[in-house]
Each structure stands twice: as structure tokens, then as C-alpha cells.
C-alpha positions as CSV (number, residue, x, y, z in Angstrom):
1,M,109.3,127.4,76.7
2,S,109.7,126.1,80.2
3,A,111.6,123.1,80.6
4,Q,110.5,120.4,83.0
5,Q,112.7,120.4,86.0
6,P,114.3,117.2,86.8
7,Q,112.9,115.5,90.0
8,S,115.1,115.1,93.1
9,P,116.6,111.7,94.0
10,L,114.0,111.6,97.0
11,A,110.9,112.3,94.8
12,A,112.2,110.0,92.1
13,W,112.5,107.0,95.0
14,R,109.2,107.8,96.5
15,K,107.3,107.9,93.2
16,P,106.6,104.1,93.0
17,Y,105.1,104.0,96.6
18,Q,102.6,106.9,96.0
19,G,99.1,105.4,96.9
20,M,100.7,102.5,98.6
21,L,98.8,102.7,102.0
22,R,95.4,103.2,100.1
23,L,96.1,100.1,97.8
24,W,97.4,97.8,100.5
25,L,95.6,98.9,103.7
26,Y,92.2,100.1,102.5
27,D,91.5,96.8,100.8
28,L,90.0,94.2,102.9
29,G,91.5,91.0,101.5
30,S,95.1,92.8,101.6
31,V,95.0,93.9,105.0
32,S,93.4,91.0,106.6
33,F,96.5,89.1,105.6
34,L,99.1,92.0,106.3
35,G,97.6,92.5,109.8
36,T,98.1,89.0,110.5
37,S,101.7,89.3,109.1
38,L,102.2,92.4,111.3
39,L,101.1,90.9,114.4
40,G,103.0,87.8,113.7
41,L,106.1,89.9,113.6
42,M,105.3,91.8,116.9
43,L,104.7,88.5,118.7
44,G,107.8,86.8,117.2
45,L,109.9,89.7,118.5
46,A,108.2,89.5,121.9
47,L,108.7,85.9,122.0
48,L,112.4,86.3,121.0
49,I,112.9,88.8,123.9
50,S,111.5,86.6,126.4
51,G,113.8,83.6,124.9
52,K,111.1,81.2,123.9
53,T,112.6,80.5,120.4
54,D,110.6,77.2,120.0
55,V,107.5,79.0,119.3
56,V,108.9,81.9,117.3
57,S,109.7,79.7,114.2
58,L,105.7,78.9,114.0
59,V,104.8,82.6,114.5
60,F,107.6,83.9,111.9
61,A,106.3,81.3,109.5
62,M,102.5,82.4,109.8
63,S,103.8,85.9,109.3
64,T,105.8,85.3,106.2
65,V,102.8,83.2,104.5
66,S,100.3,85.9,105.5
67,A,102.4,88.3,103.6
68,A,102.9,86.1,100.7
69,A,98.9,85.8,100.5
70,S,98.4,89.6,100.8
71,I,101.1,89.8,97.9
72,A,99.0,87.0,95.8
73,W,95.9,89.0,96.5
74,Q,97.0,92.2,95.2
75,L,98.6,90.7,92.0
76,N,95.1,88.7,91.3
77,R,93.5,92.2,91.5
78,L,96.1,93.6,89.2
79,V,95.2,90.9,86.3
80,A,91.6,91.3,87.1
81,T,91.6,95.1,86.2
82,E,91.4,96.0,82.9
83,T,92.4,99.7,83.3
84,S,95.6,98.5,84.9
85,Q,97.6,98.1,81.9
86,L,96.4,101.7,80.6
87,I,97.8,103.6,83.5
88,P,101.9,103.9,82.7
89,G,103.8,102.6,85.4
90,Y,100.9,101.2,87.4
91,Q,101.9,97.4,87.2
92,A,105.6,98.3,87.8
93,N,104.6,100.3,91.0
94,V,102.5,97.4,92.3
95,L,105.2,95.0,91.7
96,Q,107.7,97.0,93.3
97,Q,105.5,97.6,96.5
98,A,104.9,94.0,96.8
99,L,108.6,93.3,96.6
100,S,109.2,95.9,99.1
101,I,107.0,94.2,101.6
102,A,108.4,91.0,101.1
103,L,111.8,92.1,101.8
104,A,110.8,94.1,104.7
105,V,109.0,90.9,106.5
106,I,111.9,88.7,105.5
107,G,114.8,91.3,106.6
108,F,113.0,91.8,109.9
109,Q,112.8,88.5,110.7
110,V,116.3,87.5,109.7
111,L,117.7,90.6,111.6
112,A,115.7,89.8,114.8
113,C,117.1,86.0,114.6
114,V,120.8,87.3,114.2
115,I,120.3,89.8,116.9
116,F,118.9,87.2,119.5
117,S,121.2,84.3,118.1
118,A,118.4,82.1,117.3
119,Y,120.0,80.7,114.1
120,E,118.0,77.5,114.1
121,V,114.8,79.7,113.3
122,I,116.1,80.8,110.2
123,A,116.3,77.4,108.5
124,Q,112.5,77.3,108.8
125,L,111.9,81.1,107.9
126,W,113.4,80.3,104.5
127,L,111.2,77.0,103.9
128,A,108.3,79.4,104.8
129,V,109.4,81.7,102.1
130,A,109.7,78.9,99.8
131,V,105.9,77.9,100.4
132,G,105.0,81.5,100.1
133,L,106.7,82.1,96.8
134,G,105.3,78.7,95.6
135,F,101.7,79.9,96.3
136,V,102.5,83.3,94.7
137,W,103.5,81.4,91.7
138,L,100.6,79.1,91.7
139,C,98.3,82.0,91.6
140,L,100.1,83.8,89.0
141,W,100.0,80.8,86.7
142,R,96.2,80.1,87.5
143,S,94.0,82.6,89.4
144,H,91.7,80.0,90.8
145,Y,94.5,78.4,93.0
146,F,94.1,81.4,95.4
147,H,91.0,79.5,96.9
148,L,93.5,77.2,98.5
149,S,95.2,80.1,100.7
150,F,94.0,78.1,103.7
151,A,96.5,75.4,102.6
152,L,99.5,78.1,103.5
153,F,98.3,78.0,107.1
154,I,97.9,74.3,107.3
155,A,101.6,73.8,106.1
156,V,103.0,76.2,108.7
157,P,103.3,73.6,111.5
158,F,105.0,71.0,109.1
159,L,107.7,73.4,108.4
160,D,109.6,72.3,111.5
161,E,109.7,68.9,110.5
162,L,110.6,69.6,107.0
163,A,113.5,72.0,108.1
164,S,114.9,69.2,110.1
165,R,115.6,67.2,107.0
166,L,116.6,69.8,104.5
167,S,119.8,72.1,104.9
168,L,119.8,75.6,104.7
169,W,121.4,75.7,101.3
170,A,118.6,73.4,99.8
171,S,116.1,75.7,101.3
172,L,118.0,78.7,99.7
173,I,118.2,77.2,96.3
174,I,114.3,76.3,96.3
175,V,113.7,79.9,97.0
176,A,116.0,81.1,94.4
177,M,114.2,78.7,91.7
178,L,110.8,79.7,92.8
179,F,111.7,83.4,92.8
180,Y,112.8,83.1,89.3
181,R,109.8,81.6,88.1
182,V,107.7,84.2,90.0
183,V,109.7,87.1,88.3
184,G,109.3,85.4,85.0
185,L,105.6,85.3,85.2
186,C,105.3,88.9,86.6
187,R,107.0,90.1,83.6
188,Q,104.1,88.7,81.4
189,L,101.2,90.0,83.5
190,R,98.1,90.3,81.4
191,W,94.1,90.7,81.9
192,N,92.6,87.6,82.9
193,S,89.0,87.2,82.9
194,D,88.8,84.4,85.6
195,A,90.7,86.7,88.1
196,R,87.6,88.8,88.7
197,V,85.4,85.8,89.6
198,V,88.1,84.6,91.8
199,Y,88.0,88.1,93.8
200,L,84.4,88.2,94.2
201,N,84.2,84.5,95.4
202,A,87.2,84.9,97.6
203,V,85.4,88.0,99.4
204,Q,82.4,86.1,100.0
205,M,83.6,82.8,101.2
206,G,86.3,83.9,103.0
207,W,89.2,82.8,101.2
208,M,88.3,79.5,101.4
209,W,86.9,76.9,98.9
210,L,86.0,73.1,99.0
211,P,84.3,70.8,96.6
212,S,80.7,70.0,97.4
213,I,78.9,66.4,97.6
214,K,75.5,66.5,96.2
215,G,72.8,63.9,96.3
216,V,74.1,62.2,99.5
217,A,71.0,61.9,101.7
218,W,72.9,61.8,104.9
219,V,75.0,64.6,104.2
220,G,71.7,66.8,103.9
221,K,70.4,65.5,107.3
222,F,73.9,66.6,108.9
223,E,73.7,70.0,107.2
224,R,70.3,70.4,108.6
225,L,71.7,70.3,111.9
226,F,73.5,73.6,111.7
227,H,70.9,75.8,109.9
228,P,70.5,78.6,110.1
229,M,74.0,79.2,111.1
230,N,75.1,77.8,107.6
231,F,72.5,79.5,105.5
232,F,75.0,82.1,104.5
233,I,78.2,80.1,103.8
234,G,76.2,77.3,102.3
235,P,77.5,73.7,102.0
236,V,81.2,74.6,102.4
237,L,80.7,74.4,106.1
238,T,79.5,70.8,106.1
239,M,82.3,69.7,103.6
240,M,85.0,71.2,106.1
241,M,83.6,69.3,108.9
242,L,83.2,66.1,107.0
243,T,86.8,66.2,105.3
244,L,88.6,67.1,108.6
245,P,88.6,63.6,110.1
246,V,89.5,62.4,106.7
247,I,92.4,64.5,106.4
248,A,93.5,64.0,109.9
249,I,93.5,60.0,109.5
250,V,95.5,60.4,106.4
251,L,98.0,62.6,108.1
252,M,98.2,60.2,110.8
253,L,98.9,57.4,108.4
254,I,101.8,59.5,106.7
255,S,103.3,60.3,110.0
256,W,103.4,56.7,111.1
257,L,104.4,55.2,107.5
258,F,107.3,57.7,107.1
259,D,108.3,58.4,110.7
260,F,107.2,62.1,110.4
261,N,106.3,64.0,113.4
262,L,103.0,65.9,112.1
263,P,101.0,68.2,114.5
264,T,98.0,66.4,113.2
265,V,95.8,67.2,116.3
266,F,97.2,70.8,116.7
267,L,96.0,71.3,112.9
268,I,92.5,70.0,113.2
269,A,92.1,72.0,116.5
270,Q,93.3,75.3,114.5
271,F,91.1,74.7,111.5
272,S,88.2,74.3,114.0
273,V,88.5,77.9,115.3
274,I,89.1,79.2,111.6
275,S,86.0,77.7,110.4
276,C,84.1,79.7,113.0
277,A,85.8,82.8,111.8
278,I,84.7,82.0,108.2
279,I,81.0,81.5,109.1
280,H,80.5,85.0,110.1
281,W,82.7,86.4,107.9
282,S,80.5,84.9,105.2
283,R,77.2,86.1,106.7
284,I,78.9,89.9,106.8
285,Q,79.7,89.6,103.1
286,R,76.2,88.3,102.3
287,W,74.1,90.2,104.6
288,R,71.5,91.1,102.2
289,A,70.4,87.5,102.2
290,T,69.2,87.9,105.8
291,E,65.7,89.0,104.6
292,T,65.5,85.8,102.7
293,L,66.4,83.7,105.6
294,F,63.8,85.6,107.8
295,L,61.2,84.9,105.5
296,L,61.6,81.1,105.6
297,P,58.5,79.5,107.6
298,C,60.8,78.3,110.3
299,Y,60.9,81.2,113.0
300,S,58.5,82.9,115.2
301,G,59.8,86.4,114.4
302,L,63.1,87.9,114.6
303,S,63.8,86.7,118.0
304,G,63.0,83.1,117.0
305,M,65.6,83.5,114.1
306,K,68.1,84.5,116.8
307,E,67.6,81.6,119.2
308,A,67.7,79.3,116.3
309,F,71.2,80.8,115.0
310,Y,72.2,80.7,118.8
311,R,71.4,76.8,119.2
312,S,72.8,75.9,115.6
313,Q,76.1,77.5,117.0
314,N,75.9,75.5,120.2
315,R,75.6,72.4,118.1
316,F,78.3,73.1,115.9
317,I,80.7,73.8,118.6
318,A,79.7,70.4,120.3
319,V,80.3,68.6,117.0
320,M,83.7,70.3,116.5
321,V,84.9,69.4,120.3
322,L,83.8,65.8,119.6
323,I,85.8,65.6,116.4
324,V,88.8,67.0,117.9
325,T,88.5,64.9,121.0
326,A,88.0,61.7,118.8
327,I,91.1,62.7,116.6
328,G,93.1,63.2,119.8
329,L,91.9,59.9,121.5
330,L,93.1,58.4,118.1
331,K,96.5,59.9,117.9
332,S,97.1,59.0,121.5
333,L,97.1,55.3,120.2
334,F,100.3,56.2,118.2
335,E,101.8,58.4,120.7
336,P,101.2,57.5,124.4
337,Q,102.6,61.2,125.6
338,L,99.0,62.5,124.8
339,S,97.6,61.8,128.3
340,L,94.1,62.2,129.3
341,M,94.8,65.6,130.9
342,F,96.1,67.0,127.7
343,L,93.3,65.6,125.8
344,I,90.8,67.4,128.2
345,H,92.8,70.7,127.7
346,L,92.5,70.1,123.9
347,S,88.9,69.6,124.1
348,L,88.4,72.7,126.6
349,S,90.8,74.8,124.2
350,T,88.5,73.9,121.0
351,F,85.4,74.8,123.0
352,W,86.4,78.3,124.1
353,G,88.2,79.0,120.9
354,C,85.1,78.2,118.6
355,A,82.9,79.8,121.3
356,I,84.7,83.1,121.6
357,M,85.1,83.1,117.7
358,L,81.4,82.7,117.2
359,G,80.6,85.2,120.1
360,T,82.6,88.0,118.8
361,G,81.7,87.3,115.1
362,A,78.1,87.3,115.9
363,A,78.6,90.8,117.3
364,S,80.4,92.0,114.4
365,R,78.5,94.3,111.8
366,N,81.2,95.0,109.1
367,S,84.0,93.5,107.6
368,H,86.6,95.3,109.5
369,Q,85.4,94.2,112.9
370,A,85.3,90.6,111.6
371,T,88.8,90.9,110.8
372,A,89.5,92.1,114.0
373,A,87.7,89.3,115.6
374,M,89.8,86.9,113.8
375,L,92.6,87.8,116.3
376,V,91.1,85.1,118.3
377,V,92.4,82.5,115.9
378,L,95.9,83.8,116.6
379,L,95.2,83.6,120.5
380,H,94.1,79.9,120.6
381,S,97.1,79.0,118.1
382,I,99.4,80.6,120.6
383,V,97.9,78.9,123.7
384,V,97.7,75.4,121.9
385,S,101.0,75.6,120.5
386,M,102.8,76.5,123.8
387,S,101.0,73.7,125.5
388,F,102.1,71.2,122.8
389,A,105.8,72.5,123.6
390,A,105.1,71.9,127.4
391,L,103.9,68.5,126.7
392,R,107.0,67.8,124.4
393,D,109.2,69.0,127.4
394,G,107.6,67.0,130.0
395,D,106.0,70.0,132.0
396,S,102.7,69.7,133.8
397,I,99.6,70.5,131.9
398,T,97.7,71.7,135.0
399,P,98.6,75.3,134.6
400,W,96.8,75.1,131.0
401,L,93.9,73.4,132.4
402,L,93.5,76.2,134.8
403,L,93.8,78.7,132.0
404,D,91.2,76.8,130.1
405,I,88.6,77.3,133.0
406,P,88.3,81.1,132.7
407,L,88.4,81.3,129.1
408,T,85.7,78.6,128.8
409,V,83.5,81.1,131.1
410,V,84.6,83.9,128.7
411,G,83.4,81.6,125.8
412,V,80.1,81.1,127.1
413,L,79.4,84.7,127.9
414,A,80.8,85.6,124.4
415,L,78.4,83.3,123.0
416,M,75.3,85.1,124.8
417,W,76.5,88.5,124.2
418,G,76.9,87.8,120.6
419,K,73.4,86.5,120.7
420,R,72.1,89.7,122.1
421,Q,74.1,91.7,119.3
422,L,73.2,89.8,116.4
423,W,71.0,91.6,114.2
424,K,70.3,94.2,116.9
425,H,69.5,96.9,114.4
426,G,67.1,94.6,112.4
427,I,67.8,92.3,109.5
428,T,68.1,95.4,107.1
429,A,72.1,95.7,108.3
430,P,74.6,93.2,108.8
């Protein structure tokens, strides 16, 4: 009889991480969030080197919540797969991998802040960890809460204001309490029949969910303005557009009543570009429905359908620019520092952000290309956040307006290029 040779310490240490790259990087939902997190880490490090610590907190917070969304996604897959409990040690390995990713992201950020003496960023970092843990806990408690993953990114700009009102110890206590709750739920993981439904819906809808309004006549007329662009995403797009002004007004009232400095205009501008990314993500996920769209008696062949899609995109951009401009004008009543020049910059940045996103999205033929195109969202976020920082510091807005001019031209060209690339190989392919 041959005795089993004992494993070396190195082999025993590596065992829980076997298959980690394929599990986390070959899954589209996971790698989308992880890629955003990694990009945030690299960009945050570059900003620390350049000494722009006022933007580092925002970038690092986005990196943290993106990593939390990726972990929540994998845990949802874990409870959606019946066979995961039948494989010895599989759940424990996935949990250890998730913990390692979380510790690596947080450790990198804290170490970078300490090396560059950016200690003021650490307080907001721990608030971002608390938000991420809270989201993971909600997803473990009820799987359908993953549909609210977009709320993570909406919460990021508020963390700076909360960090000024909470001490570092208070943030650490909140993190410890949430971590205790997450660990408790991870020890009780079992198969969940609702998790698979959440997985499929999240993939098709781009991790976005909103309630729908049915039976309202004017909503239907408003929705027809964006046909056929909204054919693949459905009424979710209309609901996003209608709820944006409502959310903005509510946030402005909260800011005025409780003396909070909530970045309402920045959030709405950022969300407008995110909605453009979701449009083409849904088109790629539901590309088989293109034949149904083509058979509708609305177009004169494929070229007519492409022209109608292009025009609906232009109408969508015009409406989003009007929404952002109107919210900016309303916000200027509360904050006189929002000058007319800055509002013009905000409108132009919304235009080129949406235009570049829709153009590159239309040219995307698979989900990997659509994921790469979402980097436009990060570019727009950086430009707008830095221009807000310049406004706060009393600097001139003219350089940002000069930057908007070439980017606007790029946006127009991107829309035209995307029109030519859309369904270039026919309706039988994305």
C-alpha cells in the first residue's frame, strides 16, 4: 500500500486559489466590476503621484464598491448553482478568494495613502468599505437586491460629505458590524431558487432594474420618441429618464434642508452616460431580437432601420442634455457659484459623454467590447469631477470649455462611425 504523500506548504497554500482566474476573469459580470476596480486603483495611484488628493477619494471609493459588486455577483452565482454544494471545498475556496480580493484592494489603497501621506482619504475609504459590505450583506440576505447595484455608484459622491461628519472610529465600528453579519450569512450559504433568475435578469438588463409605469398614455408617447433604440432594453430606459429629475429634486431638497453638500448635478450627469452604456449592453445581450425588430413595418430595409436607430440616439442625447441643463439651472438658484460658463461646460460634457458612449457601444459586437466601451463612463467621471474641483477652488472654467470642443467633435464622429458599424454583418449577428 502506497501512503499518500503530504502536500508541501506552498501547495497547500495555493490549493484554495486553483481556478481563480477562470472563475473571476472569464465571467463577464465579475470581470466588468473587477476591471473597473483595477482601473480605479491604477488611476488613484497616478493621482496620488501627481498630488491631486481631492479626486483620489472618489476614484478609490469607486474601486472599492466595484470590487464589492464583483464579490456579490460571485456569491449570487454560488447560491444559484445546485452543484456547488456537492463539490467538496468549492464554497470555501470561492469565499477565500473573495476575501483575498477584498483585502488586496483595501490593503493597496491604505498602503498607497500612507506612503503618500494622504491620510484624509482613509476615512472616506472605510466608508466605501462599509457601503460595499452593506451591499454584499443585502445580496446574501435577499438575492434580488443585486438589481440595485447601480445605487453603489450613486452613493460614492456622498461619501465625502459623510466622512466629514463621521469619525474614523465610527466608520471602523460600522465596518466591523457589517463584516460580522456577512461572515454569519456566508456560513449559512445554501441553494437559492431566486438567484438564477437574478443572474439571468442582471446579465440581460446590464445590472439595472427600475419599476415600470403602465397604463399612462403620455409615458407611451414619450417612450416612442426613442424607438428603435429602446427596443432591446424596454421601458426601463424611459423610467430612468423620468425618475432622474425627480431624484435630483429630492436630493436638492435634502441638501437644502439638512445643509448637505450633495453633488446632485454631478450624479445626474454621470448617470446619463451610464444609461447610454446600458442601452447597447442590452442590445448585445438580446441580439436575437434584432430579427423581430427588423420585421416591424417601420423601416425601408436595414439601412432604414440603422438610420432610425441613429436618429433615436440623437433624440435621446438631446433630452439628456436638456435634463442635465435644467437641473443645473435649478441647482444654481441654491448655489450661485454654478456660473453660466460652468453650466455650458456641463451641457457639453454630457453631450460628448453620451455621444462617445453610444457611438462606441453601437460599434461593439460582443459583451467584451461593450465592457471596454464602458471606460468612457470613467473618462467622463474624471473630467466632470475635476472641473467641479476647479469650480470649488475658484479656478477658471475656460480650460474645461476648450477641452469640451474637441471632445464634442469626437462625440459627433463616434456617433457617425457607430452608425456605419451597427449591424455591419447583418441582423444575424450582434
